[in-house]
A tleap script that builds the chain and sets N, CA, C and O, in Angstrom:
source leaprc.protein.ff14SB
mol = sequence {
  NMET ASP ALA GLY ARG GLY GLY ASN GLU ILE
  ALA SER ALA ILE ILE SER ILE LEU ARG THR
  ILE LEU GLU GLU HIE PRO ASN ILE ASP LYS
  ILE CYS LEU TRP SER ASP SER CYS VAL PRO
  GLN ASN LYS ASN SER PHE MET VAL THR ALA
  LEU LYS ILE LEU LEU PHE GLU HIE PRO LYS
  LEU GLN VAL ILE GLU HIE LYS PHE CYS SER
  PRO GLY HIE SER ILE GLN GLU VAL ASP ASN
  ILE HIE SER ASN ILE GLU LYS SER LEU LYS
  VAL CYS GLU VAL PHE SER PRO PRO GLY PHE
  ILE ARG ALA LEU SER LYS VAL ARG PRO SER
  PHE MET LYS CVAL
}
set mol.1.N position { -176.423 37.567 57.282 }
set mol.1.CA position { -176.475 38.840 56.614 }
set mol.1.C position { -176.279 38.605 55.116 }
set mol.1.O position { -175.334 37.931 54.705 }
set mol.2.N position { -177.173 39.164 54.308 }
set mol.2.CA position { -177.123 39.079 52.853 }
set mol.2.C position { -176.257 40.220 52.269 }
set mol.2.O position { -176.379 41.371 52.690 }
set mol.3.N position { -175.445 39.914 51.367 }
set mol.3.CA position { -174.623 40.925 50.616 }
set mol.3.C position { -175.471 41.360 49.424 }
set mol.3.O position { -175.839 40.538 48.585 }
set mol.4.N position { -175.774 42.628 49.352 }
set mol.4.CA position { -176.556 43.156 48.291 }
set mol.4.C position { -175.686 43.507 47.068 }
set mol.4.O position { -174.459 43.545 47.167 }
set mol.5.N position { -176.318 43.757 45.938 }
set mol.5.CA position { -175.627 44.074 44.724 }
set mol.5.C position { -176.171 45.415 44.224 }
set mol.5.O position { -176.117 45.681 43.023 }
set mol.6.N position { -176.689 46.255 45.105 }
set mol.6.CA position { -177.143 47.550 44.614 }
set mol.6.C position { -176.033 48.476 44.478 }
set mol.6.O position { -174.869 48.150 44.708 }
set mol.7.N position { -176.406 49.658 44.093 }
set mol.7.CA position { -175.441 50.766 43.884 }
set mol.7.C position { -174.608 51.077 45.090 }
set mol.7.O position { -173.395 51.264 44.988 }
set mol.8.N position { -175.261 51.135 46.252 }
set mol.8.CA position { -174.491 51.470 47.483 }
set mol.8.C position { -173.461 50.383 47.821 }
set mol.8.O position { -172.308 50.671 48.142 }
set mol.9.N position { -173.905 49.152 47.738 }
set mol.9.CA position { -172.997 48.012 48.105 }
set mol.9.C position { -171.843 47.941 47.071 }
set mol.9.O position { -170.698 47.737 47.476 }
set mol.10.N position { -172.096 48.097 45.782 }
set mol.10.CA position { -171.056 48.045 44.814 }
set mol.10.C position { -170.088 49.224 45.041 }
set mol.10.O position { -168.876 49.005 45.039 }
set mol.11.N position { -170.567 50.441 45.232 }
set mol.11.CA position { -169.703 51.538 45.454 }
set mol.11.C position { -168.831 51.281 46.766 }
set mol.11.O position { -167.628 51.538 46.766 }
set mol.12.N position { -169.445 50.794 47.816 }
set mol.12.CA position { -168.700 50.538 49.057 }
set mol.12.C position { -167.548 49.510 48.829 }
set mol.12.O position { -166.435 49.670 49.329 }
set mol.13.N position { -167.886 48.436 48.036 }
set mol.13.CA position { -166.902 47.461 47.724 }
set mol.13.C position { -165.668 48.061 46.955 }
set mol.13.O position { -164.511 47.831 47.304 }
set mol.14.N position { -165.993 48.816 45.923 }
set mol.14.CA position { -164.979 49.374 45.099 }
set mol.14.C position { -164.149 50.350 45.903 }
set mol.14.O position { -162.922 50.322 45.810 }
set mol.15.N position { -164.774 51.215 46.694 }
set mol.15.CA position { -163.994 52.144 47.479 }
set mol.15.C position { -163.084 51.389 48.457 }
set mol.15.O position { -161.930 51.782 48.632 }
set mol.16.N position { -163.570 50.318 49.098 }
set mol.16.CA position { -162.733 49.616 49.963 }
set mol.16.C position { -161.512 49.033 49.308 }
set mol.16.O position { -160.415 49.061 49.864 }
set mol.17.N position { -161.715 48.495 48.101 }
set mol.17.CA position { -160.550 47.989 47.347 }
set mol.17.C position { -159.604 49.118 46.956 }
set mol.17.O position { -158.385 48.979 47.061 }
set mol.18.N position { -160.186 50.266 46.492 }
set mol.18.CA position { -159.259 51.363 46.105 }
set mol.18.C position { -158.517 51.935 47.284 }
set mol.18.O position { -157.378 52.371 47.118 }
set mol.19.N position { -159.083 51.959 48.437 }
set mol.19.CA position { -158.390 52.487 49.660 }
set mol.19.C position { -157.287 51.649 50.032 }
set mol.19.O position { -156.250 52.149 50.468 }
set mol.20.N position { -157.444 50.304 49.880 }
set mol.20.CA position { -156.336 49.344 50.135 }
set mol.20.C position { -155.227 49.605 49.147 }
set mol.20.O position { -154.056 49.682 49.519 }
set mol.21.N position { -155.605 49.745 47.849 }
set mol.21.CA position { -154.567 49.969 46.853 }
set mol.21.C position { -153.764 51.303 47.171 }
set mol.21.O position { -152.536 51.345 47.114 }
set mol.22.N position { -154.536 52.356 47.501 }
set mol.22.CA position { -153.901 53.591 47.750 }
set mol.22.C position { -153.049 53.587 49.043 }
set mol.22.O position { -152.101 54.365 49.157 }
set mol.23.N position { -153.386 52.716 50.010 }
set mol.23.CA position { -152.545 52.580 51.149 }
set mol.23.C position { -151.227 51.841 50.792 }
set mol.23.O position { -150.165 52.152 51.331 }
set mol.24.N position { -151.316 50.945 49.952 }
set mol.24.CA position { -150.102 50.203 49.509 }
set mol.24.C position { -149.241 50.934 48.514 }
set mol.24.O position { -148.039 50.697 48.394 }
set mol.25.N position { -149.908 51.854 47.787 }
set mol.25.CA position { -149.238 52.661 46.726 }
set mol.25.C position { -149.651 54.108 46.879 }
set mol.25.O position { -150.479 54.591 46.108 }
set mol.26.N position { -149.084 54.832 47.876 }
set mol.26.CA position { -149.584 56.134 48.183 }
set mol.26.C position { -149.210 57.215 47.149 }
set mol.26.O position { -149.719 58.332 47.240 }
set mol.27.N position { -148.342 56.920 46.177 }
set mol.27.CA position { -147.981 57.895 45.152 }
set mol.27.C position { -148.847 57.812 43.905 }
set mol.27.O position { -148.551 58.515 42.939 }
set mol.28.N position { -149.855 57.033 43.864 }
set mol.28.CA position { -150.768 56.921 42.780 }
set mol.28.C position { -151.490 58.275 42.580 }
set mol.28.O position { -152.078 58.798 43.527 }
set mol.29.N position { -151.453 58.822 41.409 }
set mol.29.CA position { -152.167 60.061 41.095 }
set mol.29.C position { -153.308 59.922 40.142 }
set mol.29.O position { -154.071 60.868 39.945 }
set mol.30.N position { -153.446 58.768 39.543 }
set mol.30.CA position { -154.489 58.536 38.586 }
set mol.30.C position { -155.038 57.086 38.668 }
set mol.30.O position { -154.248 56.146 38.755 }
set mol.31.N position { -156.335 56.898 38.643 }
set mol.31.CA position { -156.978 55.648 38.680 }
set mol.31.C position { -157.924 55.517 37.512 }
set mol.31.O position { -158.727 56.419 37.275 }
set mol.32.N position { -157.862 54.455 36.794 }
set mol.32.CA position { -158.849 54.189 35.687 }
set mol.32.C position { -159.621 52.978 36.009 }
set mol.32.O position { -159.063 51.897 36.197 }
set mol.33.N position { -160.959 53.147 36.078 }
set mol.33.CA position { -161.827 52.047 36.363 }
set mol.33.C position { -162.661 51.673 35.081 }
set mol.33.O position { -163.058 52.548 34.312 }
set mol.34.N position { -162.899 50.391 34.893 }
set mol.34.CA position { -163.746 49.927 33.825 }
set mol.34.C position { -164.923 49.265 34.468 }
set mol.34.O position { -164.758 48.489 35.410 }
set mol.35.N position { -166.131 49.555 33.979 }
set mol.35.CA position { -167.349 48.898 34.456 }
set mol.35.C position { -168.253 48.622 33.272 }
set mol.35.O position { -168.118 49.167 32.177 }
set mol.36.N position { -169.211 47.712 33.586 }
set mol.36.CA position { -170.245 47.495 32.547 }
set mol.36.C position { -171.196 48.670 32.661 }
set mol.36.O position { -171.007 49.498 33.553 }
set mol.37.N position { -172.218 48.796 31.805 }
set mol.37.CA position { -173.076 49.953 31.818 }
set mol.37.C position { -174.327 49.735 32.653 }
set mol.37.O position { -175.385 50.271 32.322 }
set mol.38.N position { -174.236 48.981 33.698 }
set mol.38.CA position { -175.412 48.690 34.593 }
set mol.38.C position { -175.669 49.927 35.435 }
set mol.38.O position { -174.939 50.226 36.380 }
set mol.39.N position { -176.678 50.604 35.083 }
set mol.39.CA position { -177.053 51.792 35.840 }
set mol.39.C position { -177.278 51.655 37.319 }
set mol.39.O position { -176.770 52.448 38.113 }
set mol.40.N position { -178.078 50.600 37.712 }
set mol.40.CA position { -178.237 50.482 39.168 }
set mol.40.C position { -177.018 50.168 39.965 }
set mol.40.O position { -176.937 50.485 41.152 }
set mol.41.N position { -176.069 49.546 39.323 }
set mol.41.CA position { -174.827 49.191 40.065 }
set mol.41.C position { -173.650 50.127 39.846 }
set mol.41.O position { -172.905 50.370 40.796 }
set mol.42.N position { -173.444 50.648 38.693 }
set mol.42.CA position { -172.243 51.445 38.359 }
set mol.42.C position { -172.492 52.887 37.894 }
set mol.42.O position { -171.688 53.768 38.199 }
set mol.43.N position { -173.521 53.132 37.207 }
set mol.43.CA position { -173.721 54.505 36.709 }
set mol.43.C position { -174.795 55.169 37.610 }
set mol.43.O position { -175.956 55.263 37.211 }
set mol.44.N position { -174.414 55.622 38.806 }
set mol.44.CA position { -175.398 56.200 39.690 }
set mol.44.C position { -174.715 57.157 40.675 }
set mol.44.O position { -173.491 57.268 40.738 }
set mol.45.N position { -175.563 57.833 41.428 }
set mol.45.CA position { -174.985 58.910 42.357 }
set mol.45.C position { -174.230 58.297 43.528 }
set mol.45.O position { -173.370 58.964 44.105 }
set mol.46.N position { -174.522 57.032 43.907 }
set mol.46.CA position { -173.717 56.403 44.955 }
set mol.46.C position { -172.236 56.290 44.486 }
set mol.46.O position { -171.310 56.634 45.221 }
set mol.47.N position { -172.062 55.830 43.324 }
set mol.47.CA position { -170.618 55.639 42.842 }
set mol.47.C position { -169.918 56.967 42.686 }
set mol.47.O position { -168.770 57.138 43.095 }
set mol.48.N position { -170.659 57.946 42.060 }
set mol.48.CA position { -169.993 59.247 41.851 }
set mol.48.C position { -169.618 59.922 43.206 }
set mol.48.O position { -168.534 60.486 43.360 }
set mol.49.N position { -170.545 59.840 44.157 }
set mol.49.CA position { -170.274 60.469 45.427 }
set mol.49.C position { -169.114 59.750 46.146 }
set mol.49.O position { -168.244 60.400 46.727 }
set mol.50.N position { -169.108 58.441 46.103 }
set mol.50.CA position { -168.048 57.623 46.746 }
set mol.50.C position { -166.704 57.930 46.162 }
set mol.50.O position { -165.740 58.077 46.913 }
set mol.51.N position { -166.582 58.039 44.807 }
set mol.51.CA position { -165.419 58.419 44.161 }
set mol.51.C position { -164.906 59.808 44.506 }
set mol.51.O position { -163.709 60.035 44.679 }
set mol.52.N position { -165.863 60.731 44.600 }
set mol.52.CA position { -165.567 62.081 44.982 }
set mol.52.C position { -164.898 62.183 46.416 }
set mol.52.O position { -163.911 62.871 46.674 }
set mol.53.N position { -165.593 61.388 47.301 }
set mol.53.CA position { -165.082 61.363 48.669 }
set mol.53.C position { -163.647 60.797 48.673 }
set mol.53.O position { -162.788 61.289 49.404 }
set mol.54.N position { -163.399 59.770 47.857 }
set mol.54.CA position { -162.073 59.132 47.821 }
set mol.54.C position { -160.980 60.195 47.340 }
set mol.54.O position { -159.841 60.221 47.807 }
set mol.55.N position { -161.428 61.030 46.401 }
set mol.55.CA position { -160.510 62.114 45.927 }
set mol.55.C position { -160.183 63.076 47.050 }
set mol.55.O position { -159.036 63.496 47.207 }
set mol.56.N position { -161.225 63.433 47.855 }
set mol.56.CA position { -160.909 64.360 48.982 }
set mol.56.C position { -160.039 63.724 50.038 }
set mol.56.O position { -159.178 64.381 50.624 }
set mol.57.N position { -160.267 62.406 50.292 }
set mol.57.CA position { -159.418 61.726 51.281 }
set mol.57.C position { -157.960 61.558 50.872 }
set mol.57.O position { -157.092 61.457 51.738 }
set mol.58.N position { -157.667 61.527 49.557 }
set mol.58.CA position { -156.360 61.298 49.086 }
set mol.58.C position { -155.950 62.454 48.151 }
set mol.58.O position { -156.165 62.404 46.940 }
set mol.59.N position { -155.368 63.467 48.744 }
set mol.59.CA position { -154.970 64.657 47.944 }
set mol.59.C position { -153.978 64.391 46.842 }
set mol.59.O position { -153.977 65.091 45.830 }
set mol.60.N position { -153.136 63.398 47.014 }
set mol.60.CA position { -152.219 62.977 45.884 }
set mol.60.C position { -152.912 62.486 44.702 }
set mol.60.O position { -152.429 62.634 43.579 }
set mol.61.N position { -154.053 61.895 44.915 }
set mol.61.CA position { -154.854 61.363 43.846 }
set mol.61.C position { -155.555 62.497 43.035 }
set mol.61.O position { -156.426 63.180 43.574 }
set mol.62.N position { -155.196 62.687 41.809 }
set mol.62.CA position { -155.709 63.808 41.054 }
set mol.62.C position { -156.869 63.470 40.139 }
set mol.62.O position { -157.746 64.297 39.886 }
set mol.63.N position { -156.858 62.181 39.623 }
set mol.63.CA position { -157.886 61.801 38.516 }
set mol.63.C position { -158.362 60.452 38.760 }
set mol.63.O position { -157.583 59.525 38.979 }
set mol.64.N position { -159.664 60.317 38.727 }
set mol.64.CA position { -160.349 58.985 38.683 }
set mol.64.C position { -161.097 59.040 37.393 }
set mol.64.O position { -162.012 59.846 37.227 }
set mol.65.N position { -160.717 58.191 36.478 }
set mol.65.CA position { -161.401 58.069 35.227 }
set mol.65.C position { -162.224 56.726 35.261 }
set mol.65.O position { -161.723 55.626 35.494 }
set mol.66.N position { -163.481 56.951 35.012 }
set mol.66.CA position { -164.455 55.746 35.122 }
set mol.66.C position { -164.931 55.585 33.705 }
set mol.66.O position { -165.668 56.432 33.199 }
set mol.67.N position { -164.503 54.452 33.013 }
set mol.67.CA position { -164.944 54.135 31.668 }
set mol.67.C position { -166.037 53.026 31.714 }
set mol.67.O position { -166.047 52.167 32.596 }
set mol.68.N position { -166.961 53.094 30.708 }
set mol.68.CA position { -167.988 52.097 30.624 }
set mol.68.C position { -168.038 51.337 29.289 }
set mol.68.O position { -167.912 51.959 28.235 }
set mol.69.N position { -168.221 50.001 29.310 }
set mol.69.CA position { -168.273 49.248 28.100 }
set mol.69.C position { -169.688 49.606 27.416 }
set mol.69.O position { -170.665 50.007 28.049 }
set mol.70.N position { -169.649 49.418 26.166 }
set mol.70.CA position { -170.918 49.663 25.412 }
set mol.70.C position { -171.948 48.572 25.895 }
set mol.70.O position { -171.617 47.393 26.015 }
set mol.71.N position { -173.136 49.006 26.147 }
set mol.71.CA position { -174.194 48.025 26.585 }
set mol.71.C position { -174.444 46.942 25.542 }
set mol.71.O position { -174.694 47.237 24.373 }
set mol.72.N position { -174.377 45.719 25.966 }
set mol.72.CA position { -174.739 44.669 25.039 }
set mol.72.C position { -173.582 44.187 24.130 }
set mol.72.O position { -173.734 43.203 23.407 }
set mol.73.N position { -172.413 44.894 24.171 }
set mol.73.CA position { -171.317 44.579 23.312 }
set mol.73.C position { -170.104 44.080 24.047 }
set mol.73.O position { -169.049 43.865 23.451 }
set mol.74.N position { -170.246 43.900 25.296 }
set mol.74.CA position { -169.042 43.374 26.121 }
set mol.74.C position { -169.238 41.900 26.347 }
set mol.74.O position { -170.343 41.435 26.627 }
set mol.75.N position { -168.161 41.178 26.222 }
set mol.75.CA position { -168.194 39.800 26.521 }
set mol.75.C position { -167.098 39.663 27.614 }
set mol.75.O position { -165.906 39.861 27.376 }
set mol.76.N position { -167.578 39.316 28.800 }
set mol.76.CA position { -166.618 39.263 29.934 }
set mol.76.C position { -166.309 37.814 30.157 }
set mol.76.O position { -167.210 36.979 30.078 }
set mol.77.N position { -165.057 37.476 30.435 }
set mol.77.CA position { -164.619 36.169 30.795 }
set mol.77.C position { -165.354 35.553 31.945 }
set mol.77.O position { -165.607 34.348 31.950 }
set mol.78.N position { -165.704 36.361 32.928 }
set mol.78.CA position { -166.388 35.802 34.025 }
set mol.78.C position { -167.685 35.204 33.673 }
set mol.78.O position { -168.060 34.177 34.239 }
set mol.79.N position { -168.424 35.815 32.728 }
set mol.79.CA position { -169.710 35.279 32.301 }
set mol.79.C position { -169.526 33.947 31.592 }
set mol.79.O position { -170.346 33.045 31.761 }
set mol.80.N position { -168.474 33.806 30.807 }
set mol.80.CA position { -168.141 32.585 30.121 }
set mol.80.C position { -167.868 31.519 31.145 }
set mol.80.O position { -168.355 30.400 30.984 }
set mol.81.N position { -167.130 31.791 32.173 }
set mol.81.CA position { -166.715 30.818 33.173 }
set mol.81.C position { -167.974 30.308 33.931 }
set mol.81.O position { -168.148 29.114 34.173 }
set mol.82.N position { -168.826 31.278 34.283 }
set mol.82.CA position { -170.096 30.881 35.013 }
set mol.82.C position { -170.878 29.892 34.187 }
set mol.82.O position { -171.389 28.912 34.730 }
set mol.83.N position { -170.990 30.117 32.876 }
set mol.83.CA position { -171.670 29.285 32.000 }
set mol.83.C position { -171.079 27.853 31.952 }
set mol.83.O position { -171.797 26.855 32.016 }
set mol.84.N position { -169.762 27.808 31.840 }
set mol.84.CA position { -169.024 26.530 31.779 }
set mol.84.C position { -169.197 25.773 33.081 }
set mol.84.O position { -169.324 24.549 33.083 }
set mol.85.N position { -169.200 26.505 34.193 }
set mol.85.CA position { -169.359 25.806 35.481 }
set mol.85.C position { -170.717 25.217 35.605 }
set mol.85.O position { -170.864 24.085 36.065 }
set mol.86.N position { -171.749 25.974 35.197 }
set mol.86.CA position { -173.115 25.381 35.232 }
set mol.86.C position { -173.261 24.114 34.354 }
set mol.86.O position { -173.887 23.131 34.750 }
set mol.87.N position { -172.662 24.176 33.157 }
set mol.87.CA position { -172.686 22.989 32.302 }
set mol.87.C position { -171.975 21.804 32.954 }
set mol.87.O position { -172.457 20.672 32.932 }
set mol.88.N position { -170.816 22.107 33.533 }
set mol.88.CA position { -170.028 20.967 34.234 }
set mol.88.C position { -170.795 20.380 35.322 }
set mol.88.O position { -170.818 19.157 35.466 }
set mol.89.N position { -171.458 21.209 36.140 }
set mol.89.CA position { -172.091 20.690 37.360 }
set mol.89.C position { -173.362 19.947 37.012 }
set mol.89.O position { -173.813 19.140 37.824 }
set mol.90.N position { -173.973 20.168 35.851 }
set mol.90.CA position { -175.175 19.421 35.366 }
set mol.90.C position { -174.893 17.952 35.089 }
set mol.90.O position { -175.780 17.101 35.156 }
set mol.91.N position { -173.615 17.679 34.773 }
set mol.91.CA position { -173.254 16.287 34.352 }
set mol.91.C position { -172.433 15.528 35.363 }
set mol.91.O position { -171.884 14.469 35.060 }
set mol.92.N position { -172.345 16.073 36.583 }
set mol.92.CA position { -171.637 15.340 37.635 }
set mol.92.C position { -172.290 15.481 38.935 }
set mol.92.O position { -172.999 16.468 39.136 }
set mol.93.N position { -172.115 14.557 39.875 }
set mol.93.CA position { -172.638 14.660 41.267 }
set mol.93.C position { -171.610 15.061 42.167 }
set mol.93.O position { -170.501 14.527 42.132 }
set mol.94.N position { -171.932 16.062 43.058 }
set mol.94.CA position { -170.992 16.548 43.989 }
set mol.94.C position { -171.443 16.248 45.347 }
set mol.94.O position { -172.574 16.583 45.699 }
set mol.95.N position { -170.618 15.623 46.158 }
set mol.95.CA position { -171.028 15.194 47.517 }
set mol.95.C position { -170.251 15.858 48.628 }
set mol.95.O position { -170.623 15.709 49.792 }
set mol.96.N position { -169.192 16.583 48.328 }
set mol.96.CA position { -168.347 17.210 49.355 }
set mol.96.C position { -167.637 18.463 48.770 }
set mol.96.O position { -167.596 18.630 47.551 }
set mol.97.N position { -167.088 19.328 49.628 }
set mol.97.CA position { -166.317 20.432 49.123 }
set mol.97.C position { -165.163 20.023 48.239 }
set mol.97.O position { -164.993 20.594 47.162 }
set mol.98.N position { -164.355 19.046 48.655 }
set mol.98.CA position { -163.250 18.590 47.712 }
set mol.98.C position { -163.788 18.103 46.361 }
set mol.98.O position { -163.147 18.311 45.331 }
set mol.99.N position { -164.967 17.454 46.358 }
set mol.99.CA position { -165.576 17.084 45.092 }
set mol.99.C position { -165.931 18.212 44.193 }
set mol.99.O position { -165.788 18.155 42.971 }
set mol.100.N position { -166.431 19.309 44.878 }
set mol.100.CA position { -166.807 20.516 44.149 }
set mol.100.C position { -165.525 21.185 43.601 }
set mol.100.O position { -165.515 21.671 42.470 }
set mol.101.N position { -164.491 21.204 44.377 }
set mol.101.CA position { -163.215 21.768 43.851 }
set mol.101.C position { -162.740 20.990 42.588 }
set mol.101.O position { -162.310 21.569 41.590 }
set mol.102.N position { -162.848 19.628 42.701 }
set mol.102.CA position { -162.393 18.804 41.569 }
set mol.102.C position { -163.296 19.160 40.322 }
set mol.102.O position { -162.791 19.319 39.210 }
set mol.103.N position { -164.590 19.272 40.541 }
set mol.103.CA position { -165.461 19.629 39.403 }
set mol.103.C position { -165.114 20.968 38.837 }
set mol.103.O position { -165.089 21.113 37.615 }
set mol.104.N position { -164.850 21.944 39.639 }
set mol.104.CA position { -164.446 23.309 39.167 }
set mol.104.C position { -163.134 23.239 38.385 }
set mol.104.O position { -162.993 23.889 37.349 }
set mol.105.N position { -162.177 22.456 38.877 }
set mol.105.CA position { -160.866 22.457 38.298 }
set mol.105.C position { -160.889 21.814 36.883 }
set mol.105.O position { -159.982 22.049 36.085 }
set mol.106.N position { -161.917 21.015 36.587 }
set mol.106.CA position { -162.043 20.407 35.278 }
set mol.106.C position { -162.760 21.315 34.229 }
set mol.106.O position { -162.799 20.983 33.044 }
set mol.107.N position { -163.292 22.402 34.665 }
set mol.107.CA position { -163.984 23.350 33.740 }
set mol.107.C position { -163.055 23.903 32.792 }
set mol.107.O position { -163.301 23.750 31.595 }
set mol.108.N position { -161.937 24.576 33.183 }
set mol.108.CA position { -160.880 25.115 32.329 }
set mol.108.C position { -159.617 24.964 33.099 }
set mol.108.O position { -159.191 25.930 33.732 }
set mol.109.N position { -158.965 23.795 33.096 }
set mol.109.CA position { -157.825 23.507 33.891 }
set mol.109.C position { -156.638 24.539 33.706 }
set mol.109.O position { -155.929 24.870 34.656 }
set mol.110.N position { -156.470 25.016 32.446 }
set mol.110.CA position { -155.357 25.981 32.167 }
set mol.110.C position { -155.678 27.371 32.730 }
set mol.110.O position { -154.749 28.152 32.940 }
set mol.111.N position { -156.912 27.710 32.977 }
set mol.111.CA position { -157.300 29.071 33.422 }
set mol.111.C position { -157.373 29.096 34.906 }
set mol.111.O position { -156.957 30.103 35.480 }
set mol.112.N position { -157.867 28.077 35.611 }
set mol.112.CA position { -158.195 28.146 36.980 }
set mol.112.C position { -157.217 27.417 37.801 }
set mol.112.O position { -156.935 26.249 37.533 }
set mol.113.N position { -156.672 28.062 38.816 }
set mol.113.CA position { -155.713 27.414 39.816 }
set mol.113.C position { -156.447 27.397 41.125 }
set mol.113.O position { -156.712 28.441 41.720 }
set mol.114.N position { -156.781 26.184 41.582 }
set mol.114.CA position { -157.499 25.974 42.820 }
set mol.114.C position { -156.601 25.412 43.832 }
set mol.114.O position { -157.024 25.159 44.960 }
savepdb mol mol.pdb
quit
């Protein structure tokens, strides 16, 4: 089974995470989400509907604020890490899962705990 990255799949994943958080912290009355400005994944009717359903399911929850980064102006740490991983893997040979973990741990040792 392939995991998609469309609006429906992203909304489902976020709602699943938020439900877990709300189960563990039932007194939360406000949630603030930050997303990039990717319309197919984040700025769409799937996400709005899913968040609206979450509000109905949890009456204590009063506000869901969804903020968006300016398109083209956000630098996310995850993008930087992916770039560094690609560069690191180009200069080494990996023959096993432990070798892969060793290669990853050398990318940014202070940042990554494997």
